[in-house]
PAMI-584377 format. One line per 8 residues: their letters; for each residue x negated, y, z negated of C-alpha. Coordinates in steps of 0.5 Angstrom, whole numbers, plus 500, padded with zeros to 3 digits. Layout:
# PAMI-584377
A	X Y Z | ...
# end
This chain:
# PAMI-584377
MLYVGVDI	246 241 650 | 246 247 655 | 247 254 652 | 250 260 657 | 249 267 657 | 253 271 662 | 252 279 663 | 258 282 667
GGTFTDIV	255 288 669 | 257 294 674 | 253 291 680 | 251 284 678 | 253 278 674 | 247 275 671 | 247 268 668 | 242 265 664
VSDGSTHQ	242 257 662 | 238 255 656 | 237 247 655 | 237 246 647 | 232 240 647 | 227 243 652 | 228 250 652 | 228 251 659
TKVLKVPT	232 256 662 | 235 257 669 | 237 264 672 | 242 266 677 | 244 273 679 | 251 274 683 | 255 280 685 | 260 282 680
SSADPALA	267 281 682 | 271 287 680 | 278 284 681 | 277 278 677 | 270 278 673 | 271 270 671 | 271 268 679 | 263 270 679
LVKALREL	262 267 673 | 265 260 675 | 262 261 682 | 255 262 679 | 256 256 674 | 258 251 680 | 252 253 684 | 248 252 678
GILNREIG	251 245 677 | 253 245 670 | 260 245 670 | 261 238 668 | 255 238 663 | 255 238 656 | 255 246 654 | 254 248 647
FVSHASTI	257 255 648 | 258 261 653 | 256 268 650 | 258 274 655 | 258 281 655 | 262 286 659 | 263 293 661 | 271 292 662
ATNALLTR	272 296 655 | 268 302 657 | 270 302 664 | 278 302 662 | 276 308 658 | 272 312 663 | 277 311 669 | 283 311 664
TGLASTAL	286 305 668 | 288 298 665 | 290 302 658 | 296 300 654 | 302 304 653 | 301 306 646 | 305 309 640 | 302 312 634
VTTEGFRD	306 312 627 | 302 317 622 | 304 321 616 | 308 327 617 | 304 333 618 | 299 329 621 | 302 329 628 | 297 333 632
VLEIARQR	290 330 629 | 288 327 635 | 288 334 639 | 285 338 633 | 280 333 632 | 273 337 630 | 274 343 634 | 268 341 638
RPELYNLY	267 344 645 | 264 339 650 | 261 346 653 | 260 351 648 | 260 357 653 | 265 355 659 | 271 358 658 | 275 353 662
TRRPAPLV	272 347 659 | 277 341 657 | 277 336 652 | 279 329 654 | 287 328 654 | 289 324 648 | 290 317 649 | 297 318 646
KRRDRHVV	301 323 648 | 305 328 643 | 312 325 645 | 309 318 643 | 307 320 636 | 312 319 631 | 311 321 624 | 314 318 617
RERTLFNG	314 321 610 | 309 318 605 | 303 320 601 | 297 316 598 | 292 320 595 | 284 320 596 | 284 315 590 | 289 310 592
RRQAALDS	295 312 588 | 301 312 592 | 304 319 591 | 310 317 595 | 312 310 598 | 314 309 605 | 320 313 606 | 324 306 609
AGAVRAAR	330 310 613 | 324 314 616 | 320 308 618 | 326 304 621 | 328 310 625 | 320 310 628 | 320 303 628 | 326 303 633
KVAQGRYQ	323 308 637 | 317 304 638 | 321 298 639 | 325 301 644 | 320 305 648 | 317 300 652 | 310 301 648 | 305 295 649
AVAVAFLN	301 297 643 | 302 302 637 | 297 305 632 | 299 306 625 | 294 311 621 | 297 314 615 | 293 319 610 | 288 316 605
SYANPANE	290 309 607 | 283 307 607 | 284 307 599 | 290 304 599 | 293 300 605 | 300 299 602 | 304 304 606 | 301 302 613
IAMEKALR	303 294 611 | 310 296 610 | 310 300 616 | 308 294 620 | 313 290 617 | 318 295 619 | 316 295 626 | 316 287 627
REGFAGHI	323 287 623 | 326 292 629 | 323 287 634 | 316 290 636 | 312 284 639 | 306 288 642 | 299 289 639 | 299 293 632
SLSSDVDR	293 296 630 | 293 299 622 | 287 304 621 | 286 301 614 | 284 294 618 | 281 297 624 | 276 303 620 | 277 303 613
EYREYERT	273 309 611 | 275 316 610 | 276 322 615 | 282 322 618 | 281 324 625 | 275 319 626 | 279 313 623 | 286 315 627
STTVVNAA	282 316 633 | 278 309 632 | 285 306 631 | 288 309 637 | 282 307 642 | 283 300 639 | 290 299 640 | 290 302 647
LSPLISGY	285 297 649 | 288 291 645 | 292 288 651 | 287 289 656 | 281 286 652 | 286 280 650 | 288 279 657 | 282 279 660
LTSLRDAL	279 274 655 | 284 269 655 | 284 269 663 | 276 268 662 | 277 262 657 | 283 259 661 | 278 260 668 | 273 256 664
RENGVEAP	277 251 661 | 281 249 668 | 274 248 671 | 272 243 665 | 268 248 660 | 271 247 653 | 266 250 649 | 267 256 645
VYMMGSDG	266 263 648 | 263 269 645 | 263 276 646 | 257 281 645 | 259 286 640 | 256 293 640 | 252 292 634 | 248 286 637
GMSTLAYA	252 281 634 | 257 276 637 | 264 275 636 | 270 270 637 | 275 271 643 | 280 272 637 | 276 277 633 | 274 281 640
SRYPVRVI	281 281 642 | 284 284 635 | 278 289 634 | 276 291 642 | 273 297 639 | 267 293 636 | 265 291 643 | 266 297 647
ESGPAAGV	258 297 648 | 257 290 649 | 253 290 655 | 247 295 653 | 247 291 646 | 245 285 649 | 238 287 652 | 236 291 646
LASRELAR	237 284 642 | 233 280 647 | 228 285 646 | 228 284 639 | 226 277 639 | 221 278 644 | 218 284 640 | 218 279 634
ALAIRRAL	215 274 637 | 209 278 640 | 208 282 633 | 210 288 636 | 212 293 630 | 215 299 635 | 218 298 641 | 222 302 646
TFDMGGTT	226 298 651 | 227 300 658 | 233 297 661 | 234 300 669 | 240 296 672 | 244 297 678 | 248 303 675 | 245 306 669
AKAGSVLD	238 306 665 | 238 305 658 | 233 306 652 | 233 304 645 | 228 302 640 | 226 296 636 | 223 298 629 | 220 292 625
GEPETSFE	224 287 628 | 230 291 628 | 234 295 633 | 236 302 631 | 244 302 629 | 249 307 628 | 256 308 626 | 259 313 630
FEAAGATH	259 314 638 | 264 318 643 | 267 312 648 | 267 314 655 | 264 321 653 | 259 325 658 | 252 325 657 | 247 330 659
SGRSIRGS	240 328 660 | 242 321 656 | 245 325 650 | 252 324 648 | 256 331 649 | 260 331 642 | 267 332 644 | 267 330 651
GYTVRAPF	270 323 649 | 274 319 644 | 271 318 637 | 270 311 635 | 267 309 628 | 264 302 629 | 257 299 628 | 253 300 635
IDIAEVSS	246 299 637 | 243 306 638 | 242 307 646 | 241 313 650 | 244 312 657 | 243 316 664 | 246 315 671 | 239 312 674
GGGTIAWV	240 305 676 | 238 302 683 | 245 304 686 | 245 311 683 | 247 316 689 | 242 322 691 | 245 328 694 | 244 335 695
DEAGALRV	248 340 691 | 251 347 693 | 245 351 691 | 241 346 696 | 237 342 690 | 236 335 690 | 240 331 685 | 241 324 683
GPSSAGAE	247 321 680 | 252 321 676 | 255 317 682 | 253 310 683 | 254 305 689 | 256 300 684 | 257 293 687 | 262 295 692
PGPAAYGR	259 297 697 | 252 298 694 | 246 301 696 | 246 302 704 | 240 297 705 | 245 292 703 | 249 292 709 | 256 292 706
GGIDPTVT	258 299 708 | 254 303 703 | 253 310 707 | 250 314 701 | 242 314 699 | 241 311 693 | 235 309 688 | 234 302 691
DADLLLGR	234 305 698 | 228 310 696 | 224 304 693 | 225 300 699 | 223 306 704 | 217 307 700 | 215 300 700 | 216 298 693
LNGEHLLG	221 293 695 | 221 287 699 | 223 290 706 | 227 283 708 | 230 280 702 | 231 280 695 | 234 275 690 | 229 270 693
GALAVHPH	232 271 700 | 239 270 698 | 240 278 699 | 238 280 706 | 236 288 706 | 236 293 712 | 231 298 712 | 234 302 718
LAEKAMER	240 303 714 | 237 305 708 | 233 310 713 | 239 312 716 | 242 314 709 | 236 318 707 | 237 322 713 | 243 325 710
VADALGLS	239 328 704 | 232 329 708 | 236 333 713 | 239 338 708 | 233 339 705 | 229 340 711 | 224 334 709 | 222 328 712
VQNAAVGV	225 321 710 | 219 319 706 | 218 326 702 | 226 326 701 | 225 318 698 | 219 321 694 | 223 326 691 | 229 321 689
LRIVNDNM	224 317 685 | 221 323 682 | 227 326 679 | 230 319 677 | 223 317 673 | 224 324 670 | 231 323 668 | 229 316 665
AKAMSMVS	223 319 661 | 228 324 658 | 232 318 655 | 226 315 652 | 224 321 649 | 231 321 646 | 230 315 642 | 223 317 640
VERGRDPR	221 324 640 | 228 326 638 | 227 321 632 | 221 324 630 | 217 319 633 | 211 319 637 | 212 315 643 | 205 313 644
DFAMIAFG	205 309 638 | 210 304 641 | 210 299 647 | 215 299 652 | 219 293 654 | 221 294 661 | 227 289 664 | 233 290 668
GAGPVHCC	233 289 676 | 230 296 677 | 226 297 670 | 219 293 672 | 219 297 679 | 219 304 675 | 216 302 668 | 209 304 670
DVAEALGL	211 311 672 | 216 312 666 | 210 309 661 | 205 314 664 | 210 320 663 | 210 318 656 | 203 316 654 | 205 309 653
RLVVVPVH	199 304 654 | 202 297 653 | 208 295 657 | 211 288 657 | 215 285 662 | 219 279 660 | 220 273 665 | 226 274 669
AGTFSAYG	226 281 667 | 232 282 672 | 237 277 668 | 233 279 661 | 240 282 658 | 243 275 659 | 238 272 655 | 239 276 649
LLAGDLTR	246 274 649 | 243 267 647 | 239 270 642 | 245 274 638 | 248 271 631 | 256 272 630 | 256 278 625 | 262 282 622
TFSVPVLS	261 288 618 | 266 290 612 | 266 297 609 | 269 299 602 | 270 306 600 | 266 309 594 | 266 317 595 | 262 318 588
TRAALEPY	256 320 585 | 256 316 579 | 260 310 580 | 257 303 579 | 256 300 586 | 257 292 584 | 264 292 583 | 265 295 590
FDEARALA	260 290 593 | 264 285 590 | 270 287 594 | 266 287 600 | 263 280 599 | 270 278 598 | 273 281 604 | 267 278 608
RRSLSGEG	268 271 605 | 275 271 606 | 275 273 613 | 270 268 615 | 272 262 611 | 279 263 615 | 276 263 621 | 273 256 619
FKKFSLHE	266 259 618 | 262 255 612 | 255 257 613 | 253 265 613 | 249 270 610 | 251 277 607 | 246 283 608 | 248 289 604
FADLRYRG	248 297 606 | 250 303 603 | 252 310 606 | 249 316 602 | 249 323 603 | 247 329 598 | 253 332 595 | 257 337 600
QSYELTLP	253 334 606 | 258 332 612 | 254 326 614 | 251 320 611 | 245 315 612 | 245 308 611 | 240 304 607 | 239 297 605
YSRSSDVR	242 295 598 | 240 290 593 | 242 289 586 | 235 290 583 | 234 297 587 | 237 304 586 | 239 306 593 | 240 313 591
EGFGARHR	232 314 589 | 230 311 596 | 235 316 599 | 230 322 598 | 225 318 601 | 229 316 608 | 232 323 608 | 225 326 608
ELYGYSSE	222 322 613 | 228 324 618 | 229 331 616 | 222 333 613 | 225 335 606 | 229 332 600 | 233 335 595 | 234 335 587
DEVEVVNA	242 335 589 | 246 329 587 | 246 323 591 | 253 321 593 | 255 314 595 | 260 314 601 | 261 307 603 | 259 300 601
KVKAVVPT	258 295 607 | 257 288 607 | 254 285 614 | 256 277 615 | 251 273 619 | 253 266 622 | 247 263 625 | 249 261 633
ASVRTEVK	242 264 636 | 240 258 641 | 233 261 644 | 226 261 643 | 221 265 645 | 214 262 647 | 208 266 645 | 202 262 647
RVRAPAAR	197 266 650 | 192 264 655 | 186 267 660 | 185 264 667 | 181 266 672 | 183 273 676 | 189 272 681 | 187 271 688
PGTEKRRA	189 277 692 | 195 275 696 | 195 274 703 | 200 279 704 | 199 287 703 | 204 293 704 | 203 300 704 | 207 303 698
WFGRRFHV	208 309 694 | 205 308 687 | 206 314 682 | 202 319 686 | 200 317 693 | 201 311 698 | 196 305 697 | 195 299 701
APVLVREN	196 294 696 | 197 286 695 | 204 283 694 | 204 277 689 | 209 272 688 | 210 271 680 | 212 264 681 | 206 262 684
LEPGSHGK	202 265 678 | 199 261 673 | 199 263 665 | 193 267 664 | 192 270 671 | 190 277 671 | 188 283 675 | 188 290 676
GPCIVEEY	193 295 680 | 195 297 685 | 199 291 686 | 206 289 687 | 209 282 684 | 215 280 686 | 220 275 682 | 227 272 684
DSTLVVNP	231 277 680 | 226 283 680 | 220 287 682 | 214 289 678 | 210 295 681 | 203 296 678 | 200 303 678 | 193 304 679
GWTWSVQA	189 304 672 | 193 299 669 | 191 292 668 | 196 286 668 | 196 279 665 | 201 273 666 | 203 270 660 | 209 265 658
FGTELRR	213 270 655 | 212 275 662 | 207 280 664 | 203 284 660 | 201 291 662 | 195 295 659 | 191 302 661
# end
């Protein structure tokens, strides 16, 4: 039985195939087909020769939802039906300004224009009591407007519907009676928590994405079936859990951060196997670099983010995107990938990003028509990458094209091509170090207490530079680092999170958790899942605070007491104020993971210096260093930097002062 993980990125599509009996893996990296991502997947499976083999499941991650929101393309024509008086909640929002001191700043245009928002009379109180049932005549008028408006999707978000969904359900029935056949998203179903703006925004994003995501997933499934793959197909969720295609189609807000989550999940498995309690993840791909953290075997998770929002040095800018309230792995992301473009601004300063050459045309060195200098071009010109080919010879590179592209920056700065390339590397390394600081220093943690897990096609090239900037002394580069995120797609279990509002300082919590448990069992049983476990959490805050902390819950523990300790750990103080429980949450986990990490450590004689040597830039200056082939190094081989270790899907640059050791799980670097 084979298990297939597919990470469809902005530049490359990565495939990992694991044999369930031998636990051996095959990997393949192919350019992403932006017109039809399924084409690259089918082509890769055919190239690997597994289309006619028995496949257990196909698990994949995609950036399609993120890209649709960023570019505002492919989104459904969407209507909103809401409570009378709340028509403008999307624009009022939280009155956050993305740029506080910019008088001309603009918030993103709402996904639903004002003319497409329809109101009806109804009123539910905060305690769930219906003060006014849905006005049937008004509901029919609104439903007819929606049915006749050629909308593809509609969001229904009524006041306090998290406490009682009856009026929203009645509105859905009215829409269907009037002939609306498109996608309907109810806020009480998509996001059953209080705060009207956040719930409405999340529901609107879900509705706008539903036709696109369901169509994409249907196309992907059909393409696989046409080529003989009848296995179940899953999609990675933002929280690191897998989703069925039906679930992802119904709740696309839960798969927006699909791709970045997979890499952190793979890092979690590696950190557990190596007994690393604190790990920072460093994922540098073709378009972006992402940083996350794994503490005591679990990735950091948050429950609200701004989809398609702007970032500054890896920090999300509040008010710049579309608020989505759904569980996701907490990641800092910067525009610092291999394809990130270097340029000179109006003031004559060298800049790197945010634009990327992407898969088409890609870095200039790839010879596919790219003319802008990128980070990959800089690494190539400085000897850090193979000057003839990448991907084991499958991708030819052209140094003269990289040099020609870099001349555009060098001439503008009055520098040599070499010095311009060094400047590009220094800037991009600094940007990535800032992102790593966000998930460590800004969380009150000393990065020197962490190990780094570096992966992505470009992560191992820059890992020593970034580790030195943060003071880290241990770096783990997994085997096949360039396709490591796809490996994470085989390490995730299928998950669902169910929430029940509490909003009380004194209420007994068990009745709320009983309701959440019943929701979980009913949902999973309805999808045919019989074996699953439940993990329980509570959102808490001091009464009067605006935001919550999430803590594990059990019948035998008092989460209110534990809240003070957690608050003191994060913010440096605790209080005697009343603790309010906001939500009871149950996370259901269906075991589907199919990979195993080998940790057997061996020590062999020092690796022989390679016959090939290359002049390359190592952090501060050039060295003539040996170039080794990773596939030729036996487990236990070790040596010292500076050196370069080339592998099919990535290149490891080992700086002076570091020692390296090859193990079954990858390469370990220490200094």
